N, CA, C and O atoms as a Maestro MAE file, in Angstrom:
{
 s_m_m2io_version
 :::
 2.0.0
}

f_m_ct {
 s_m_title
 :::
 protein
 m_atom[236] {
  # First column is atom index #
  i_m_mmod_type
  r_m_x_coord
  r_m_y_coord
  r_m_z_coord
  i_m_residue_number
  s_m_chain_name
  s_m_pdb_residue_name
  s_m_pdb_atom_name
  i_m_atomic_number
  :::
  1 25 10.199 9.657 14.300 1 A "MET " " N  " 7
  2 3 9.899 8.301 13.881 1 A "MET " " CA " 6
  3 2 9.085 8.287 12.590 1 A "MET " " C  " 6
  4 15 9.242 7.375 11.779 1 A "MET " " O  " 8
  5 25 8.244 9.251 12.390 2 A "GLY " " N  " 7
  6 3 7.422 9.320 11.196 2 A "GLY " " CA " 6
  7 2 8.223 9.629 9.954 2 A "GLY " " C  " 6
  8 15 7.790 9.333 8.841 2 A "GLY " " O  " 8
  9 25 9.405 10.232 10.139 3 A "LYS " " N  " 7
  10 3 10.215 10.613 8.994 3 A "LYS " " CA " 6
  11 2 10.680 9.386 8.212 3 A "LYS " " C  " 6
  12 15 10.704 9.412 6.981 3 A "LYS " " O  " 8
  13 25 11.047 8.322 8.905 4 A "GLY " " N  " 7
  14 3 11.476 7.089 8.242 4 A "GLY " " CA " 6
  15 2 10.373 6.510 7.381 4 A "GLY " " C  " 6
  16 15 10.630 6.029 6.277 4 A "GLY " " O  " 8
  17 25 9.158 6.552 7.871 5 A "LYS " " N  " 7
  18 3 8.021 6.038 7.111 5 A "LYS " " CA " 6
  19 2 7.788 6.890 5.876 5 A "LYS " " C  " 6
  20 15 7.518 6.363 4.796 5 A "LYS " " O  " 8
  21 25 7.893 8.214 6.030 6 A "ASP " " N  " 7
  22 3 7.714 9.105 4.889 6 A "ASP " " CA " 6
  23 2 8.778 8.857 3.837 6 A "ASP " " C  " 6
  24 15 8.484 8.863 2.642 6 A "ASP " " O  " 8
  25 25 10.023 8.636 4.273 7 A "MET " " N  " 7
  26 3 11.103 8.392 3.325 7 A "MET " " CA " 6
  27 2 10.871 7.075 2.593 7 A "MET " " C  " 6
  28 15 11.127 6.982 1.392 7 A "MET " " O  " 8
  29 25 10.394 6.068 3.296 8 A "GLY " " N  " 7
  30 3 10.096 4.788 2.660 8 A "GLY " " CA " 6
  31 2 9.015 4.916 1.611 8 A "GLY " " C  " 6
  32 15 9.113 4.334 0.531 8 A "GLY " " O  " 8
  33 25 7.987 5.676 1.929 9 A "GLU " " N  " 7
  34 3 6.910 5.898 0.964 9 A "GLU " " CA " 6
  35 2 7.411 6.688 -0.236 9 A "GLU " " C  " 6
  36 15 7.019 6.419 -1.372 9 A "GLU " " O  " 8
  37 25 8.283 7.666 0.020 10 A "GLU " " N  " 7
  38 3 8.832 8.475 -1.061 10 A "GLU " " CA " 6
  39 2 9.687 7.606 -1.999 10 A "GLU " " C  " 6
  40 15 9.567 7.693 -3.221 10 A "GLU " " O  " 8
  41 25 10.547 6.772 -1.408 11 A "LEU " " N  " 7
  42 3 11.375 5.880 -2.221 11 A "LEU " " CA " 6
  43 2 10.518 4.888 -2.994 11 A "LEU " " C  " 6
  44 15 10.784 4.603 -4.162 11 A "LEU " " O  " 8
  45 25 9.509 4.373 -2.348 12 A "SER " " N  " 7
  46 3 8.620 3.427 -3.008 12 A "SER " " CA " 6
  47 2 7.951 4.077 -4.216 12 A "SER " " C  " 6
  48 15 7.823 3.457 -5.271 12 A "SER " " O  " 8
  49 25 7.530 5.315 -4.058 13 A "GLY " " N  " 7
  50 3 6.909 6.035 -5.168 13 A "GLY " " CA " 6
  51 2 7.885 6.286 -6.308 13 A "GLY " " C  " 6
  52 15 7.519 6.189 -7.479 13 A "GLY " " O  " 8
  53 25 9.136 6.612 -5.961 14 A "MET " " N  " 7
  54 3 10.133 6.894 -6.993 14 A "MET " " CA " 6
  55 2 10.491 5.625 -7.770 14 A "MET " " C  " 6
  56 15 10.739 5.685 -8.974 14 A "MET " " O  " 8
  57 25 10.518 4.489 -7.092 15 A "LEU " " N  " 7
  58 3 10.941 3.251 -7.736 15 A "LEU " " CA " 6
  59 2 9.791 2.467 -8.360 15 A "LEU " " C  " 6
  60 15 10.021 1.439 -8.999 15 A "LEU " " O  " 8
  61 25 8.574 2.932 -8.186 16 A "ARG " " N  " 7
  62 3 7.423 2.233 -8.744 16 A "ARG " " CA " 6
  63 2 7.541 2.215 -10.268 16 A "ARG " " C  " 6
  64 15 7.725 3.259 -10.895 16 A "ARG " " O  " 8
  65 25 7.437 1.045 -10.848 17 A "GLY " " N  " 7
  66 3 7.495 0.912 -12.296 17 A "GLY " " CA " 6
  67 2 8.894 0.657 -12.834 17 A "GLY " " C  " 6
  68 15 9.053 0.376 -14.022 17 A "GLY " " O  " 8
  69 25 9.915 0.749 -11.981 18 A "VAL " " N  " 7
  70 3 11.281 0.489 -12.430 18 A "VAL " " CA " 6
  71 2 11.540 -1.014 -12.324 18 A "VAL " " C  " 6
  72 15 11.293 -1.600 -11.270 18 A "VAL " " O  " 8
  73 25 12.033 -1.653 -13.392 19 A "PRO " " N  " 7
  74 3 12.311 -3.096 -13.327 19 A "PRO " " CA " 6
  75 2 13.385 -3.404 -12.279 19 A "PRO " " C  " 6
  76 15 14.342 -2.641 -12.145 19 A "PRO " " O  " 8
  77 25 13.246 -4.510 -11.532 20 A "PRO " " N  " 7
  78 3 14.209 -4.860 -10.479 20 A "PRO " " CA " 6
  79 2 15.646 -5.002 -10.980 20 A "PRO " " C  " 6
  80 15 16.587 -4.748 -10.227 20 A "PRO " " O  " 8
  81 25 15.827 -5.400 -12.230 21 A "GLN " " N  " 7
  82 3 17.193 -5.547 -12.730 21 A "GLN " " CA " 6
  83 2 17.855 -4.195 -12.957 21 A "GLN " " C  " 6
  84 15 19.070 -4.141 -13.153 21 A "GLN " " O  " 8
  85 25 17.097 -3.100 -12.938 22 A "ASN " " N  " 7
  86 3 17.661 -1.760 -13.118 22 A "ASN " " CA " 6
  87 2 17.941 -1.052 -11.797 22 A "ASN " " C  " 6
  88 15 18.442 0.072 -11.789 22 A "ASN " " O  " 8
  89 25 17.617 -1.709 -10.672 23 A "ILE " " N  " 7
  90 3 17.844 -1.110 -9.360 23 A "ILE " " CA " 6
  91 2 19.075 -1.782 -8.745 23 A "ILE " " C  " 6
  92 15 19.087 -2.997 -8.551 23 A "ILE " " O  " 8
  93 25 20.104 -0.997 -8.440 24 A "LEU " " N  " 7
  94 3 21.313 -1.536 -7.823 24 A "LEU " " CA " 6
  95 2 21.304 -1.228 -6.337 24 A "LEU " " C  " 6
  96 15 21.006 -0.105 -5.929 24 A "LEU " " O  " 8
  97 25 21.632 -2.232 -5.529 25 A "ILE " " N  " 7
  98 3 21.706 -2.058 -4.084 25 A "ILE " " CA " 6
  99 2 23.030 -2.602 -3.591 25 A "ILE " " C  " 6
  100 15 23.585 -3.526 -4.185 25 A "ILE " " O  " 8
  101 25 23.539 -2.034 -2.508 26 A "ALA " " N  " 7
  102 3 24.787 -2.500 -1.910 26 A "ALA " " CA " 6
  103 2 24.612 -2.525 -0.396 26 A "ALA " " C  " 6
  104 15 24.062 -1.588 0.182 26 A "ALA " " O  " 8
  105 25 25.079 -3.596 0.247 27 A "PHE " " N  " 7
  106 3 25.045 -3.721 1.687 27 A "PHE " " CA " 6
  107 2 26.472 -3.816 2.204 27 A "PHE " " C  " 6
  108 15 27.315 -4.490 1.613 27 A "PHE " " O  " 8
  109 25 26.731 -3.142 3.301 28 A "ASP " " N  " 7
  110 3 28.053 -3.129 3.932 28 A "ASP " " CA " 6
  111 2 29.122 -2.737 2.916 28 A "ASP " " C  " 6
  112 15 28.966 -1.738 2.213 28 A "ASP " " O  " 8
  113 25 30.193 -3.502 2.831 29 A "ASP " " N  " 7
  114 3 31.278 -3.205 1.889 29 A "ASP " " CA " 6
  115 2 31.229 -4.115 0.672 29 A "ASP " " C  " 6
  116 15 32.209 -4.207 -0.069 29 A "ASP " " O  " 8
  117 25 30.114 -4.783 0.455 30 A "LYS " " N  " 7
  118 3 29.987 -5.689 -0.679 30 A "LYS " " CA " 6
  119 2 29.663 -4.890 -1.941 30 A "LYS " " C  " 6
  120 15 29.068 -3.816 -1.857 30 A "LYS " " O  " 8
  121 25 30.053 -5.411 -3.116 31 A "PRO " " N  " 7
  122 3 29.753 -4.698 -4.360 31 A "PRO " " CA " 6
  123 2 28.245 -4.667 -4.630 31 A "PRO " " C  " 6
  124 15 27.497 -5.521 -4.153 31 A "PRO " " O  " 8
  125 25 27.824 -3.682 -5.391 32 A "ALA " " N  " 7
  126 3 26.401 -3.514 -5.698 32 A "ALA " " CA " 6
  127 2 25.901 -4.645 -6.586 32 A "ALA " " C  " 6
  128 15 26.616 -5.127 -7.465 32 A "ALA " " O  " 8
  129 25 24.648 -5.064 -6.340 33 A "LYS " " N  " 7
  130 3 23.980 -6.085 -7.146 33 A "LYS " " CA " 6
  131 2 22.628 -5.539 -7.555 33 A "LYS " " C  " 6
  132 15 22.100 -4.614 -6.938 33 A "LYS " " O  " 8
  133 25 22.080 -6.123 -8.601 34 A "SER " " N  " 7
  134 3 20.737 -5.717 -8.980 34 A "SER " " CA " 6
  135 2 19.752 -6.275 -7.953 34 A "SER " " C  " 6
  136 15 20.029 -7.285 -7.305 34 A "SER " " O  " 8
  137 25 18.639 -5.634 -7.811 35 A "LEU " " N  " 7
  138 3 17.621 -6.070 -6.860 35 A "LEU " " CA " 6
  139 2 17.128 -7.465 -7.221 35 A "LEU " " C  " 6
  140 15 16.849 -8.267 -6.329 35 A "LEU " " O  " 8
  141 25 17.017 -7.769 -8.509 36 A "ALA " " N  " 7
  142 3 16.557 -9.092 -8.943 36 A "ALA " " CA " 6
  143 2 17.525 -10.172 -8.476 36 A "ALA " " C  " 6
  144 15 17.090 -11.220 -7.998 36 A "ALA " " O  " 8
  145 25 18.845 -9.934 -8.608 37 A "ASP " " N  " 7
  146 3 19.839 -10.913 -8.164 37 A "ASP " " CA " 6
  147 2 19.785 -11.106 -6.654 37 A "ASP " " C  " 6
  148 15 19.892 -12.229 -6.161 37 A "ASP " " O  " 8
  149 25 19.618 -10.012 -5.926 38 A "HIS " " N  " 7
  150 3 19.544 -10.086 -4.468 38 A "HIS " " CA " 6
  151 2 18.334 -10.919 -4.029 38 A "HIS " " C  " 6
  152 15 18.442 -11.738 -3.116 38 A "HIS " " O  " 8
  153 25 17.204 -10.713 -4.668 39 A "VAL " " N  " 7
  154 3 15.993 -11.460 -4.318 39 A "VAL " " CA " 6
  155 2 16.192 -12.945 -4.606 39 A "VAL " " C  " 6
  156 15 15.779 -13.787 -3.808 39 A "VAL " " O  " 8
  157 25 16.823 -13.279 -5.741 40 A "LYS " " N  " 7
  158 3 17.081 -14.690 -6.065 40 A "LYS " " CA " 6
  159 2 17.963 -15.344 -5.009 40 A "LYS " " C  " 6
  160 15 17.701 -16.472 -4.593 40 A "LYS " " O  " 8
  161 25 19.006 -14.643 -4.573 41 A "GLU " " N  " 7
  162 3 19.892 -15.189 -3.543 41 A "GLU " " CA " 6
  163 2 19.146 -15.412 -2.238 41 A "GLU " " C  " 6
  164 15 19.336 -16.438 -1.584 41 A "GLU " " O  " 8
  165 25 18.305 -14.469 -1.852 42 A "GLN " " N  " 7
  166 3 17.557 -14.602 -0.611 42 A "GLN " " CA " 6
  167 2 16.579 -15.772 -0.675 42 A "GLN " " C  " 6
  168 15 16.385 -16.476 0.315 42 A "GLN " " O  " 8
  169 25 15.962 -15.980 -1.846 43 A "GLU " " N  " 7
  170 3 15.047 -17.101 -1.995 43 A "GLU " " CA " 6
  171 2 15.800 -18.425 -1.908 43 A "GLU " " C  " 6
  172 15 15.299 -19.390 -1.329 43 A "GLU " " O  " 8
  173 25 17.006 -18.474 -2.482 44 A "LYS " " N  " 7
  174 3 17.821 -19.686 -2.411 44 A "LYS " " CA " 6
  175 2 18.164 -20.022 -0.973 44 A "LYS " " C  " 6
  176 15 18.111 -21.187 -0.578 44 A "LYS " " O  " 8
  177 25 18.515 -19.018 -0.188 45 A "LYS " " N  " 7
  178 3 18.901 -19.227 1.206 45 A "LYS " " CA " 6
  179 2 17.719 -19.661 2.059 45 A "LYS " " C  " 6
  180 15 17.900 -20.394 3.031 45 A "LYS " " O  " 8
  181 25 16.517 -19.225 1.717 46 A "SER " " N  " 7
  182 3 15.365 -19.498 2.563 46 A "SER " " CA " 6
  183 2 14.717 -20.850 2.275 46 A "SER " " C  " 6
  184 15 13.872 -21.298 3.050 46 A "SER " " O  " 8
  185 25 15.094 -21.512 1.174 47 A "ILE " " N  " 7
  186 3 14.511 -22.808 0.850 47 A "ILE " " CA " 6
  187 2 15.146 -23.870 1.742 47 A "ILE " " C  " 6
  188 15 16.362 -24.061 1.708 47 A "ILE " " O  " 8
  189 25 14.334 -24.559 2.539 48 A "PRO " " N  " 7
  190 3 14.901 -25.604 3.394 48 A "PRO " " CA " 6
  191 2 15.387 -26.783 2.547 48 A "PRO " " C  " 6
  192 15 14.795 -27.118 1.521 48 A "PRO " " O  " 8
  193 25 16.457 -27.389 2.991 49 A "LYS " " N  " 7
  194 3 17.005 -28.524 2.256 49 A "LYS " " CA " 6
  195 2 16.130 -29.745 2.503 49 A "LYS " " C  " 6
  196 15 15.660 -29.984 3.615 49 A "LYS " " O  " 8
  197 25 15.925 -30.506 1.443 50 A "LYS " " N  " 7
  198 3 15.121 -31.712 1.563 50 A "LYS " " CA " 6
  199 2 16.029 -32.854 1.989 50 A "LYS " " C  " 6
  200 15 17.129 -33.028 1.465 50 A "LYS " " O  " 8
  201 25 15.554 -33.610 2.932 51 A "HIS " " N  " 7
  202 3 16.309 -34.748 3.421 51 A "HIS " " CA " 6
  203 2 15.680 -36.018 2.877 51 A "HIS " " C  " 6
  204 15 14.468 -36.083 2.669 51 A "HIS " " O  " 8
  205 25 16.484 -36.995 2.655 52 A "GLY " " N  " 7
  206 3 15.991 -38.282 2.171 52 A "GLY " " CA " 6
  207 2 15.243 -39.012 3.267 52 A "GLY " " C  " 6
  208 15 15.086 -38.492 4.371 52 A "GLY " " O  " 8
  209 25 14.783 -40.208 2.968 53 A "PRO " " N  " 7
  210 3 14.064 -40.976 3.995 53 A "PRO " " CA " 6
  211 2 15.001 -41.328 5.144 53 A "PRO " " C  " 6
  212 15 16.203 -41.517 4.958 53 A "PRO " " O  " 8
  213 25 14.432 -41.409 6.307 54 A "ARG " " N  " 7
  214 3 15.249 -41.731 7.484 54 A "ARG " " CA " 6
  215 2 15.663 -43.177 7.420 54 A "ARG " " C  " 6
  216 15 14.847 -44.057 7.146 54 A "ARG " " O  " 8
  217 25 16.906 -43.418 7.667 55 A "ARG " " N  " 7
  218 3 17.466 -44.767 7.563 55 A "ARG " " CA " 6
  219 2 17.223 -45.596 8.827 55 A "ARG " " C  " 6
  220 15 17.252 -46.826 8.772 55 A "ARG " " O  " 8
  221 25 16.988 -44.943 9.949 56 A "ASP " " N  " 7
  222 3 16.845 -45.680 11.192 56 A "ASP " " CA " 6
  223 2 15.445 -46.254 11.401 56 A "ASP " " C  " 6
  224 15 15.235 -47.030 12.333 56 A "ASP " " O  " 8
  225 25 14.508 -45.896 10.570 57 A "ARG " " N  " 7
  226 3 13.155 -46.439 10.689 57 A "ARG " " CA " 6
  227 2 12.974 -47.604 9.736 57 A "ARG " " C  " 6
  228 15 13.575 -47.657 8.663 57 A "ARG " " O  " 8
  229 25 12.137 -48.530 10.152 58 A "GLU " " N  " 7
  230 3 11.795 -49.627 9.253 58 A "GLU " " CA " 6
  231 2 10.584 -49.195 8.453 58 A "GLU " " C  " 6
  232 15 9.716 -48.473 8.942 58 A "GLU " " O  " 8
  233 25 10.545 -49.643 7.241 59 A "ARG " " N  " 7
  234 3 9.390 -49.283 6.393 59 A "ARG " " CA " 6
  235 2 8.322 -50.312 6.487 59 A "ARG " " C  " 6
  236 15 7.280 -50.180 5.846 59 A "ARG " " O  " 8
  :::
 }
 m_bond[235] {
  # First column is bond index #
  i_m_from
  i_m_to
  i_m_order
  :::
  1 1 2 1
  2 2 3 1
  3 3 4 2
  4 3 5 1
  5 5 6 1
  6 6 7 1
  7 7 8 2
  8 7 9 1
  9 9 10 1
  10 10 11 1
  11 11 12 2
  12 11 13 1
  13 13 14 1
  14 14 15 1
  15 15 16 2
  16 15 17 1
  17 17 18 1
  18 18 19 1
  19 19 20 2
  20 19 21 1
  21 21 22 1
  22 22 23 1
  23 23 24 2
  24 23 25 1
  25 25 26 1
  26 26 27 1
  27 27 28 2
  28 27 29 1
  29 29 30 1
  30 30 31 1
  31 31 32 2
  32 31 33 1
  33 33 34 1
  34 34 35 1
  35 35 36 2
  36 35 37 1
  37 37 38 1
  38 38 39 1
  39 39 40 2
  40 39 41 1
  41 41 42 1
  42 42 43 1
  43 43 44 2
  44 43 45 1
  45 45 46 1
  46 46 47 1
  47 47 48 2
  48 47 49 1
  49 49 50 1
  50 50 51 1
  51 51 52 2
  52 51 53 1
  53 53 54 1
  54 54 55 1
  55 55 56 2
  56 55 57 1
  57 57 58 1
  58 58 59 1
  59 59 60 2
  60 59 61 1
  61 61 62 1
  62 62 63 1
  63 63 64 2
  64 63 65 1
  65 65 66 1
  66 66 67 1
  67 67 68 2
  68 67 69 1
  69 69 70 1
  70 70 71 1
  71 71 72 2
  72 71 73 1
  73 73 74 1
  74 74 75 1
  75 75 76 2
  76 75 77 1
  77 77 78 1
  78 78 79 1
  79 79 80 2
  80 79 81 1
  81 81 82 1
  82 82 83 1
  83 83 84 2
  84 83 85 1
  85 85 86 1
  86 86 87 1
  87 87 88 2
  88 87 89 1
  89 89 90 1
  90 90 91 1
  91 91 92 2
  92 91 93 1
  93 93 94 1
  94 94 95 1
  95 95 96 2
  96 95 97 1
  97 97 98 1
  98 98 99 1
  99 99 100 2
  100 99 101 1
  101 101 102 1
  102 102 103 1
  103 103 104 2
  104 103 105 1
  105 105 106 1
  106 106 107 1
  107 107 108 2
  108 107 109 1
  109 109 110 1
  110 110 111 1
  111 111 112 2
  112 111 113 1
  113 113 114 1
  114 114 115 1
  115 115 116 2
  116 115 117 1
  117 117 118 1
  118 118 119 1
  119 119 120 2
  120 119 121 1
  121 121 122 1
  122 122 123 1
  123 123 124 2
  124 123 125 1
  125 125 126 1
  126 126 127 1
  127 127 128 2
  128 127 129 1
  129 129 130 1
  130 130 131 1
  131 131 132 2
  132 131 133 1
  133 133 134 1
  134 134 135 1
  135 135 136 2
  136 135 137 1
  137 137 138 1
  138 138 139 1
  139 139 140 2
  140 139 141 1
  141 141 142 1
  142 142 143 1
  143 143 144 2
  144 143 145 1
  145 145 146 1
  146 146 147 1
  147 147 148 2
  148 147 149 1
  149 149 150 1
  150 150 151 1
  151 151 152 2
  152 151 153 1
  153 153 154 1
  154 154 155 1
  155 155 156 2
  156 155 157 1
  157 157 158 1
  158 158 159 1
  159 159 160 2
  160 159 161 1
  161 161 162 1
  162 162 163 1
  163 163 164 2
  164 163 165 1
  165 165 166 1
  166 166 167 1
  167 167 168 2
  168 167 169 1
  169 169 170 1
  170 170 171 1
  171 171 172 2
  172 171 173 1
  173 173 174 1
  174 174 175 1
  175 175 176 2
  176 175 177 1
  177 177 178 1
  178 178 179 1
  179 179 180 2
  180 179 181 1
  181 181 182 1
  182 182 183 1
  183 183 184 2
  184 183 185 1
  185 185 186 1
  186 186 187 1
  187 187 188 2
  188 187 189 1
  189 189 190 1
  190 190 191 1
  191 191 192 2
  192 191 193 1
  193 193 194 1
  194 194 195 1
  195 195 196 2
  196 195 197 1
  197 197 198 1
  198 198 199 1
  199 199 200 2
  200 199 201 1
  201 201 202 1
  202 202 203 1
  203 203 204 2
  204 203 205 1
  205 205 206 1
  206 206 207 1
  207 207 208 2
  208 207 209 1
  209 209 210 1
  210 210 211 1
  211 211 212 2
  212 211 213 1
  213 213 214 1
  214 214 215 1
  215 215 216 2
  216 215 217 1
  217 217 218 1
  218 218 219 1
  219 219 220 2
  220 219 221 1
  221 221 222 1
  222 222 223 1
  223 223 224 2
  224 223 225 1
  225 225 226 1
  226 226 227 1
  227 227 228 2
  228 227 229 1
  229 229 230 1
  230 230 231 1
  231 231 232 2
  232 231 233 1
  233 233 234 1
  234 234 235 1
  235 235 236 2
  :::
 }
}
Protein backbone atom coordinates (compact mmCIF):
# COMPACT_ATOMS: atom_id res chain seq x y z
CA MET A 1 0.00 0.00 0.00
CA GLY A 2 2.88 2.37 0.69
CA LYS A 3 4.22 1.89 -2.82
CA GLY A 4 1.34 3.86 -4.37
CA LYS A 5 2.03 6.79 -2.07
CA ASP A 6 5.73 6.70 -2.93
CA MET A 7 4.94 6.66 -6.64
CA GLY A 8 2.60 9.63 -6.23
CA GLU A 9 5.27 11.59 -4.41
CA GLU A 10 7.83 10.64 -7.06
CA LEU A 11 5.54 11.79 -9.88
CA SER A 12 4.71 14.96 -8.03
CA GLY A 13 8.41 15.72 -7.67
CA MET A 14 9.09 15.04 -11.35
CA LEU A 15 6.23 17.27 -12.52
CA ARG A 16 6.91 20.13 -10.10
CA GLY A 17 7.56 23.29 -12.09
CA VAL A 18 6.19 21.93 -15.37
CA PRO A 19 3.39 24.13 -16.80
CA PRO A 20 -0.01 22.33 -16.93
CA GLN A 21 -0.32 22.93 -20.67
CA ASN A 22 2.84 20.82 -21.18
CA ILE A 23 1.46 17.79 -19.32
CA LEU A 24 -0.65 15.42 -21.45
CA ILE A 25 -3.04 12.97 -19.80
CA ALA A 26 -5.36 10.35 -21.26
CA PHE A 27 -8.21 8.46 -19.58
CA ASP A 28 -9.71 5.23 -20.92
CA ASP A 29 -9.69 5.23 -24.74
CA LYS A 30 -10.09 9.00 -25.07
CA PRO A 31 -7.39 11.06 -26.81
CA ALA A 32 -4.79 12.81 -24.66
CA LYS A 33 -5.48 16.36 -23.45
CA SER A 34 -3.34 18.86 -21.67
CA LEU A 35 -3.77 19.01 -17.91
CA ALA A 36 -4.92 22.64 -18.19
CA ASP A 37 -7.74 21.68 -20.60
CA HIS A 38 -8.80 18.80 -18.36
CA VAL A 39 -8.98 21.07 -15.31
CA LYS A 40 -11.08 23.63 -17.23
CA GLU A 41 -13.55 20.92 -18.28
CA GLN A 42 -13.84 19.62 -14.72
CA GLU A 43 -14.48 23.12 -13.40
CA LYS A 44 -17.20 23.64 -16.02
CA LYS A 45 -18.92 20.41 -15.00
CA SER A 46 -18.79 21.22 -11.29
CA ILE A 47 -20.41 24.67 -11.56
CA PRO A 48 -24.07 24.35 -10.60
CA LYS A 49 -26.51 25.86 -13.05
CA LYS A 50 -28.24 29.00 -11.90
CA HIS A 51 -31.99 28.93 -11.98
CA GLY A 52 -34.18 31.95 -12.46
CA PRO A 53 -36.73 33.10 -9.92
CA ARG A 54 -39.42 30.60 -9.08
CA ARG A 55 -42.59 31.29 -10.98
CA ASP A 56 -44.95 29.60 -8.54
CA ARG A 57 -44.26 32.03 -5.71
CA GLU A 58 -45.77 35.45 -5.40
CA ARG A 59 -43.38 38.30 -4.88
